[in-house]
N, CA, C and O atoms as a printed pandas DataFrame, in Angstrom:
     atom_number atom_name residue_name chain_id  residue_number  x_coord  y_coord  z_coord
0              1         N          MET        A               1  -12.858    9.109   -5.655
1              2        CA          MET        A               1  -11.800    8.144   -6.158
2              3         C          MET        A               1  -11.260    7.605   -4.568
3              4         O          MET        A               1  -11.250    8.189   -3.484
4              5         N          PRO        A               2  -10.895    6.436   -4.913
5              6        CA          PRO        A               2  -10.280    5.624   -3.907
6              7         C          PRO        A               2   -8.878    6.096   -3.575
7              8         O          PRO        A               2   -8.535    6.405   -2.434
8              9         N          ILE        A               3   -8.103    6.134   -4.615
9             10        CA          ILE        A               3   -6.831    6.633   -4.720
10            11         C          ILE        A               3   -6.502    8.109   -5.121
11            12         O          ILE        A               3   -6.615    8.383   -6.315
12            13         N          ILE        A               4   -6.088    9.136   -4.212
13            14        CA          ILE        A               4   -5.547   10.078   -4.673
14            15         C          ILE        A               4   -4.134   10.077   -5.005
15            16         O          ILE        A               4   -3.418    9.654   -4.097
16            17         N          TYR        A               5   -3.597   10.407   -5.975
17            18        CA          TYR        A               5   -2.077   10.471   -6.338
18            19         C          TYR        A               5   -1.684   11.808   -6.246
19            20         O          TYR        A               5   -2.123   12.755   -6.897
20            21         N          LYS        A               6   -0.902   11.809   -5.466
21            22        CA          LYS        A               6    0.022   13.309   -5.202
22            23         C          LYS        A               6    1.344   12.908   -5.598
23            24         O          LYS        A               6    1.486   11.728   -5.917
24            25         N          GLN        A               7    2.498   13.802   -5.642
25            26        CA          GLN        A               7    3.551   13.890   -5.887
26            27         C          GLN        A               7    4.019   12.833   -5.384
27            28         O          GLN        A               7    4.200   11.804   -6.034
28            29         N          LYS        A               8    4.337   13.005   -3.822
29            30        CA          LYS        A               8    4.993   11.934   -2.886
30            31         C          LYS        A               8    4.421   10.718   -2.439
31            32         O          LYS        A               8    4.934    9.637   -2.149
32            33         N          VAL        A               9    2.928   11.231   -2.445
33            34        CA          VAL        A               9    2.034   10.256   -1.200
34            35         C          VAL        A               9    0.659    9.791   -1.888
35            36         O          VAL        A               9   -0.115   10.710   -2.155
36            37         N          ALA        A              10    0.452    9.128   -2.051
37            38        CA          ALA        A              10   -0.804    8.440   -2.223
38            39         C          ALA        A              10   -2.284    8.371   -1.336
39            40         O          ALA        A              10   -2.270    7.487   -0.479
40            41         N          VAL        A              11   -2.995    8.819   -1.381
41            42        CA          VAL        A              11   -4.335    8.768   -0.049
42            43         C          VAL        A              11   -5.093    7.676   -0.592
43            44         O          VAL        A              11   -5.764    7.826   -1.613
44            45         N          LEU        A              12   -5.021    6.462    0.100
45            46        CA          LEU        A              12   -6.210    5.397   -0.203
46            47         C          LEU        A              12   -7.323    5.617    0.886
47            48         O          LEU        A              12   -7.013    5.715    2.073
48            49         N          ASP        A              13   -8.691    5.697    0.437
49            50        CA          ASP        A              13   -9.825    6.197    1.024
50            51         C          ASP        A              13  -11.108    5.015    0.536
51            52         O          ASP        A              13  -11.454    4.532   -0.542
52            53         N          GLY        A              14  -11.449    4.910    1.612
53            54        CA          GLY        A              14  -12.792    3.918    1.471
54            55         C          GLY        A              14  -11.924    2.753    1.285
55            56         O          GLY        A              14  -10.872    2.355    1.785
56            57         N          ASN        A              15  -13.101    2.172   -0.009
57            58        CA          ASN        A              15  -12.791    0.669   -0.002
58            59         C          ASN        A              15  -11.838    0.884   -1.342
59            60         O          ASN        A              15  -12.086    1.773   -2.156
60            61         N          CYS        A              16  -10.931    0.145   -1.454
61            62        CA          CYS        A              16  -10.307    0.102   -2.664
62            63         C          CYS        A              16  -10.101   -1.241   -3.417
63            64         O          CYS        A              16   -9.473   -2.183   -2.932
64            65         N          GLU        A              17  -10.688   -1.248   -4.655
65            66        CA          GLU        A              17  -10.965   -2.405   -5.189
66            67         C          GLU        A              17   -9.843   -3.290   -5.968
67            68         O          GLU        A              17   -8.720   -2.841   -5.736
68            69         N          VAL        A              18   -9.835   -4.275   -6.714
69            70        CA          VAL        A              18   -9.014   -5.037   -7.347
70            71         C          VAL        A              18   -7.963   -4.027   -8.722
71            72         O          VAL        A              18   -6.744   -4.034   -8.889
72            73         N          ASP        A              19   -9.024   -3.279   -9.478
73            74        CA          ASP        A              19   -8.822   -2.732  -10.536
74            75         C          ASP        A              19   -7.771   -1.470  -10.465
75            76         O          ASP        A              19   -7.386   -0.875  -11.471
76            77         N          LEU        A              20   -7.246   -1.057   -8.723
77            78        CA          LEU        A              20   -6.825   -0.096   -8.744
78            79         C          LEU        A              20   -5.286   -0.754   -8.318
79            80         O          LEU        A              20   -4.400    0.063   -8.066
80            81         N          ALA        A              21   -4.999   -2.061   -8.246
81            82        CA          ALA        A              21   -3.919   -2.626   -7.805
82            83         C          ALA        A              21   -3.025   -2.141   -8.799
83            84         O          ALA        A              21   -2.239   -1.423   -8.181
84            85         N          GLU        A              22   -2.675   -2.142  -10.170
85            86        CA          GLU        A              22   -2.012   -2.483  -11.486
86            87         C          GLU        A              22   -1.334   -0.888  -11.234
87            88         O          GLU        A              22   -0.138   -0.599  -11.225
88            89         N          GLU        A              23   -2.315   -0.128  -11.070
89            90        CA          GLU        A              23   -2.199    1.531  -11.220
90            91         C          GLU        A              23   -1.094    2.081  -10.124
91            92         O          GLU        A              23   -0.175    2.896  -10.209
92            93         N          LEU        A              24   -1.685    1.131   -8.890
93            94        CA          LEU        A              24   -0.929    1.598   -7.452
94            95         C          LEU        A              24    0.618    0.923   -7.451
95            96         O          LEU        A              24    1.637    1.293   -6.867
96            97         N          ASP        A              25    0.347   -0.321   -8.425
97            98        CA          ASP        A              25    1.993   -1.082   -8.758
98            99         C          ASP        A              25    2.377    0.088   -9.327
99           100         O          ASP        A              25    3.107    0.787   -8.625
100          101         N          ALA        A              26    2.105    0.477  -10.348
101          102        CA          ALA        A              26    3.218    1.043  -11.201
102          103         C          ALA        A              26    3.726    2.568  -10.796
103          104         O          ALA        A              26    4.711    3.211  -11.159
104          105         N          TRP        A              27    2.688    2.860   -9.930
105          106        CA          TRP        A              27    2.887    4.269   -9.131
106          107         C          TRP        A              27    3.769    4.305   -8.261
107          108         O          TRP        A              27    4.499    5.296   -8.225
108          109         N          LEU        A              28    3.941    3.262   -7.344
109          110        CA          LEU        A              28    4.964    3.165   -6.240
110          111         C          LEU        A              28    6.387    2.862   -7.293
111          112         O          LEU        A              28    7.316    3.650   -7.115
112          113         N          ALA        A              29    6.535    2.080   -8.062
113          114        CA          ALA        A              29    7.538    1.796   -8.792
114          115         C          ALA        A              29    8.173    2.454   -9.873
115          116         O          ALA        A              29    8.964    1.862  -10.607
116          117         N          GLU        A              30    7.845    3.743  -10.024
117          118        CA          GLU        A              30    8.294    4.905  -10.640
118          119         C          GLU        A              30    9.358    5.507   -9.401
119          120         O          GLU        A              30   10.530    5.733   -9.702
120          121         N          ASN        A              31    8.903    5.728   -8.101
121          122        CA          ASN        A              31   10.207    5.904   -6.919
122          123         C          ASN        A              31    9.603    5.140   -5.831
123          124         O          ASN        A              31    8.438    5.185   -5.436
124          125         N          PRO        A              32   10.338    4.606   -5.512
125          126        CA          PRO        A              32   10.422    4.001   -4.278
126          127         C          PRO        A              32   10.456    4.588   -2.920
127          128         O          PRO        A              32   10.464    3.852   -1.933
128          129         N          LYS        A              33   10.476    5.920   -2.817
129          130        CA          LYS        A              33   10.708    6.663   -2.343
130          131         C          LYS        A              33    9.172    7.216   -1.556
131          132         O          LYS        A              33    9.146    7.919   -0.546
132          133         N          ARG        A              34    7.910    6.685   -2.328
133          134        CA          ARG        A              34    7.028    7.341   -2.087
134          135         C          ARG        A              34    6.448    6.754   -0.944
135          136         O          ARG        A              34    6.899    5.746   -0.400
136          137         N          GLN        A              35    5.429    7.391   -0.567
137          138        CA          GLN        A              35    4.400    6.954    0.726
138          139         C          GLN        A              35    2.847    6.389    0.275
139          140         O          GLN        A              35    2.337    6.289   -0.842
140          141         N          LEU        A              36    2.435    6.136    1.341
141          142        CA          LEU        A              36    1.097    6.432    1.241
142          143         C          LEU        A              36    0.237    6.639    2.809
143          144         O          LEU        A              36    0.606    6.379    3.954
144          145         N          ASN        A              37   -0.995    7.195    2.300
145          146        CA          ASN        A              37   -1.575    7.676    3.097
146          147         C          ASN        A              37   -2.804    6.976    3.473
147          148         O          ASN        A              37   -3.702    7.159    2.651
148          149         N          LEU        A              38   -3.171    6.113    4.616
149          150        CA          LEU        A              38   -4.088    5.020    5.156
150          151         C          LEU        A              38   -4.916    5.502    5.891
151          152         O          LEU        A              38   -5.866    4.832    6.296
152          153         N          LYS        A              39   -4.776    6.476    6.144
153          154        CA          LYS        A              39   -5.931    6.955    7.269
154          155         C          LYS        A              39   -7.120    6.837    7.175
155          156         O          LYS        A              39   -7.645    6.457    8.221
156          157         N          SER        A              40   -8.197    7.109    5.838
157          158        CA          SER        A              40   -9.344    6.614    5.662
158          159         C          SER        A              40   -9.338    5.751    4.947
159          160         O          SER        A              40  -10.385    5.649    4.306
160          161         N          LEU        A              41   -8.420    4.862    4.695
161          162        CA          LEU        A              41   -8.565    3.391    4.162
162          163         C          LEU        A              41   -9.706    2.512    5.268
163          164         O          LEU        A              41   -9.456    2.532    6.474
164          165         N          THR        A              42  -10.696    1.913    4.853
165          166        CA          THR        A              42  -11.142    0.860    5.456
166          167         C          THR        A              42  -11.320   -0.550    4.726
167          168         O          THR        A              42  -12.153   -1.253    5.297
168          169         N          HIS        A              43  -10.835   -1.031    3.792
169          170        CA          HIS        A              43  -10.721   -1.955    3.343
170          171         C          HIS        A              43  -10.042   -1.910    1.777
171          172         O          HIS        A              43  -10.076   -0.933    1.029
172          173         N          ALA        A              44   -9.343   -3.391    1.449
173          174        CA          ALA        A              44   -8.594   -3.041    0.466
174          175         C          ALA        A              44   -8.554   -4.505    0.046
175          176         O          ALA        A              44   -8.166   -5.429    0.762
176          177         N          HIS        A              45   -9.035   -4.609   -1.292
177          178        CA          HIS        A              45   -8.819   -6.192   -2.178
178          179         C          HIS        A              45   -7.340   -6.346   -1.754
179          180         O          HIS        A              45   -6.551   -5.461   -1.425
180          181         N          THR        A              46   -7.083   -8.182   -1.872
181          182        CA          THR        A              46   -6.051   -8.380   -1.266
182          183         C          THR        A              46   -4.779   -8.053   -2.142
183          184         O          THR        A              46   -3.661   -8.111   -1.630
184          185         N          ALA        A              47   -4.976   -7.673   -3.612
185          186        CA          ALA        A              47   -3.943   -7.556   -4.546
186          187         C          ALA        A              47   -3.395   -5.929   -4.134
187          188         O          ALA        A              47   -2.237   -5.528   -4.252
188          189         N          ILE        A              48   -4.199   -5.392   -3.788
189          190        CA          ILE        A              48   -4.060   -3.715   -3.095
190          191         C          ILE        A              48   -2.787   -3.808   -2.016
191          192         O          ILE        A              48   -1.755   -3.142   -2.094
192          193         N          TYR        A              49   -3.153   -4.921   -0.863
193          194        CA          TYR        A              49   -2.253   -5.478    0.025
194          195         C          TYR        A              49   -0.744   -5.832   -0.502
195          196         O          TYR        A              49    0.418   -5.629   -0.151
196          197         N          GLN        A              50   -1.305   -6.344   -1.327
197          198        CA          GLN        A              50   -0.163   -7.201   -1.994
198          199         C          GLN        A              50    1.377   -6.180   -2.688
199          200         O          GLN        A              50    2.593   -6.145   -2.497
200          201         N          VAL        A              51    0.550   -5.616   -3.380
201          202        CA          VAL        A              51    1.354   -4.584   -3.849
202          203         C          VAL        A              51    1.815   -3.516   -2.680
203          204         O          VAL        A              51    2.770   -2.838   -3.057
204          205         N          MET        A              52    1.377   -3.225   -1.409
205          206        CA          MET        A              52    2.177   -2.563   -0.388
206          207         C          MET        A              52    3.329   -3.401    0.097
207          208         O          MET        A              52    4.440   -2.985    0.427
208          209         N          ILE        A              53    2.831   -4.841    0.089
209          210        CA          ILE        A              53    4.138   -5.816    0.630
210          211         C          ILE        A              53    5.248   -5.585   -0.266
211          212         O          ILE        A              53    6.355   -5.138    0.035
212          213         N          LYS        A              54    4.786   -5.972   -1.505
213          214        CA          LYS        A              54    5.998   -5.876   -2.600
214          215         C          LYS        A              54    7.003   -4.790   -2.732
215          216         O          LYS        A              54    8.219   -4.955   -2.817
216          217         N          HIS        A              55    6.370   -3.676   -2.739
217          218        CA          HIS        A              55    6.990   -2.719   -2.411
218          219         C          HIS        A              55    7.685   -1.869   -1.010
219          220         O          HIS        A              55    8.420   -0.893   -0.861
220          221         N          GLY        A              56    7.043   -2.773   -0.185
221          222        CA          GLY        A              56    8.129   -2.866    1.197
222          223         C          GLY        A              56    7.688   -0.592    1.621
223          224         O          GLY        A              56    8.403    0.343    1.981
224          225         N          ILE        A              57    6.369   -0.715    1.321
225          226        CA          ILE        A              57    6.323    0.691    1.369
226          227         C          ILE        A              57    5.960    1.644    2.496
227          228         O          ILE        A              57    5.265    1.211    3.415
228          229         N          SER        A              58    6.396    2.978    2.502
229          230        CA          SER        A              58    6.322    3.375    3.708
230          231         C          SER        A              58    4.745    4.132    4.052
231          232         O          SER        A              58    4.052    4.763    3.254
232          233         N          VAL        A              59    4.567    3.946    4.956
233          234        CA          VAL        A              59    2.805    4.751    5.225
234          235         C          VAL        A              59    3.253    6.166    6.213
235          236         O          VAL        A              59    3.835    6.205    7.297
236          237         N          SER        A              60    2.887    6.922    5.616
237          238        CA          SER        A              60    3.198    8.226    6.567
238          239         C          SER        A              60    1.778    8.398    7.862
239          240         O          SER        A              60    1.825    8.715    9.050
240          241         N          VAL        A              61    0.690    8.047    7.019
241          242        CA          VAL        A              61   -0.435    7.963    8.184
242          243         C          VAL        A              61   -1.074    6.610    8.004
243          244         O          VAL        A              61   -1.595    6.228    6.955
244          245         N          TRP        A              62   -0.978    5.835    9.258
245          246        CA          TRP        A              62   -2.059    4.681    9.405
246          247         C          TRP        A              62   -3.376    4.872   10.387
247          248         O          TRP        A              62   -3.480    5.440   11.474
248          249         N          PRO        A              63   -4.382    4.138    9.533
249          250        CA          PRO        A              63   -5.732    4.551   10.291
250          251         C          PRO        A              63   -5.708    4.217   11.585
251          252         O          PRO        A              63   -4.840    3.480   12.054
252          253         N          ALA        A              64   -6.899    4.863   12.439
253          254        CA          ALA        A              64   -6.688    5.002   13.705
254          255         C          ALA        A              64   -6.769    3.770   14.422
255          256         O          ALA        A              64   -6.451    3.714   15.610
256          257         N          ASP        A              65   -7.229    2.641   13.692
257          258        CA          ASP        A              65   -7.460    2.097   14.614
258          259         C          ASP        A              65   -6.264    0.790   14.222
259          260         O          ASP        A              65   -6.284    0.024   13.258
260          261         N          ASP        A              66   -5.381    0.866   15.216
261          262        CA          ASP        A              66   -3.991    0.378   14.952
262          263         C          ASP        A              66   -4.236   -1.103   14.951
263          264         O          ASP        A              66   -4.033   -1.679   13.882
264          265         N          GLN        A              67   -4.710   -1.931   16.152
265          266        CA          GLN        A              67   -4.827   -2.880   16.194
266          267         C          GLN        A              67   -5.045   -3.725   14.620
267          268         O          GLN        A              67   -4.383   -4.658   14.165
268          269         N          ASP        A              68   -6.074   -3.095   14.101
269          270        CA          ASP        A              68   -6.672   -4.087   12.822
270          271         C          ASP        A              68   -5.548   -4.053   11.587
271          272         O          ASP        A              68   -5.833   -4.757   10.618
272          273         N          TRP        A              69   -4.293   -3.300   11.526
273          274        CA          TRP        A              69   -3.789   -2.978   10.965
274          275         C          TRP        A              69   -2.125   -3.520   11.460
275          276         O          TRP        A              69   -1.125   -3.219   10.809
276          277         N          HIS        A              70   -2.103   -4.183   12.458
277          278        CA          HIS        A              70   -0.681   -4.567   12.768
278          279         C          HIS        A              70   -0.021   -5.791   11.858
279          280         O          HIS        A              70    1.178   -5.939   11.622
280          281         N          TRP        A              71   -1.106   -6.618   11.414
281          282        CA          TRP        A              71   -0.629   -7.839   10.506
282          283         C          TRP        A              71    0.154   -7.013    9.237
283          284         O          TRP        A              71    1.318   -7.409    9.190
284          285         N          LEU        A              72   -0.056   -6.246    8.456
285          286        CA          LEU        A              72    0.221   -5.290    7.429
286          287         C          LEU        A              72    1.556   -4.588    7.933
287          288         O          LEU        A              72    2.514   -4.335    7.202
288          289         N          LYS        A              73    1.483   -4.348    9.115
289          290        CA          LYS        A              73    2.852   -3.366    9.453
290          291         C          LYS        A              73    3.994   -4.963    9.629
291          292         O          LYS        A              73    5.202   -4.916    9.393
292          293         N          VAL        A              74    3.468   -5.884    9.950
293          294        CA          VAL        A              74    4.752   -7.090    9.996
294          295         C          VAL        A              74    5.107   -8.066    8.827
295          296         O          VAL        A              74    6.060   -8.836    8.716
296          297         N          ALA        A              75    3.867   -7.760    7.837
297          298        CA          ALA        A              75    4.306   -7.965    6.155
298          299         C          ALA        A              75    5.010   -7.456    5.548
299          300         O          ALA        A              75    5.820   -8.004    4.800
300          301         N          ILE        A              76    4.830   -5.884    5.778
301          302        CA          ILE        A              76    5.705   -4.955    5.132
302          303         C          ILE        A              76    6.813   -4.707    5.921
303          304         O          ILE        A              76    7.685   -4.086    5.312
304          305         N          ASP        A              77    7.054   -4.955    6.961
305          306        CA          ASP        A              77    8.546   -5.243    7.855
306          307         C          ASP        A              77    9.216   -6.025    7.735
307          308         O          ASP        A              77   10.387   -5.863    8.076
308          309         N          SER        A              78    8.703   -7.438    7.101
309          310        CA          SER        A              78    9.407   -8.628    6.923
310          311         C          SER        A              78   10.059   -8.660    5.800
311          312         O          SER        A              78   10.958   -9.487    5.646
312          313         N          LYS        A              79    9.717   -7.752    4.803
313          314        CA          LYS        A              79   10.165   -8.127    3.777
314          315         C          LYS        A              79   10.248   -9.241    2.852
315          316         O          LYS        A              79   11.255   -9.620    2.254
316          317         N          LEU        A              80    8.505   -9.957    2.778
317          318        CA          LEU        A              80    8.269  -11.053    1.904
318          319         C          LEU        A              80    8.428  -11.180    0.665
319          320         O          LEU        A              80    8.584  -12.319    0.225
320          321         N          TYR        A              81    8.432  -10.292   -0.038
321          322        CA          TYR        A              81    8.676  -10.225   -1.225
322          323         C          TYR        A              81   10.108  -10.173   -1.546
323          324         O          TYR        A              81   10.714   -9.370   -0.837
324          325         N          ASP        A              82   10.815  -10.788   -2.398
325          326        CA          ASP        A              82   11.642  -11.068   -2.615
326          327         C          ASP        A              82   11.998  -10.892   -4.371
327          328         O          ASP        A              82   11.711  -11.744   -5.213
328          329         N          GLU        A              83   12.500   -9.930   -4.575
329          330        CA          GLU        A              83   12.741   -9.991   -6.046
330          331         C          GLU        A              83   13.642  -10.659   -6.851
331          332         O          GLU        A              83   13.416  -10.715   -8.060
332          333         N          GLU        A              84   14.570  -11.144   -6.407
333          334        CA          GLU        A              84   15.375  -12.662   -7.064
334          335         C          GLU        A              84   14.631  -13.782   -7.473
335          336         O          GLU        A              84   14.950  -14.557   -8.375
336          337         N          THR        A              85   13.446  -13.843   -6.644
337          338        CA          THR        A              85   12.960  -15.344   -6.750
338          339         C          THR        A              85   11.096  -14.769   -7.067
339          340         O          THR        A              85   10.108  -15.497   -6.977
340          341         N          ASN        A              86   11.114  -13.272   -7.440
341          342        CA          ASN        A              86    9.403  -12.834   -7.519
342          343         C          ASN        A              86    9.893  -11.817   -8.606
343          344         O          ASN        A              86    9.688  -10.693   -8.147
344          345         N          PRO        A              87   10.412  -11.740   -9.759
345          346        CA          PRO        A              87   10.691  -11.065  -10.996
346          347         C          PRO        A              87    9.654   -9.959  -11.135
347          348         O          PRO        A              87    9.667   -9.220  -12.120
């Protein structure tokens, strides 16, 4: 299973396809303090990345190859998603 949901952390593993985006979005919406563990994530559909940016998620563990994930850190930190314009 590419996403393992725990109470406070979801662990994304391997390749996360588009069909998991809605489920992840709902899980994060239930509690804004939840975090993602991306240590074993190798690839995700753009919809998964959009959900991460939308929720401005906190990442408990980033993948070891830090350089490839810099763009996602910047996108999350910049708060690109605005709820007033994107309800």
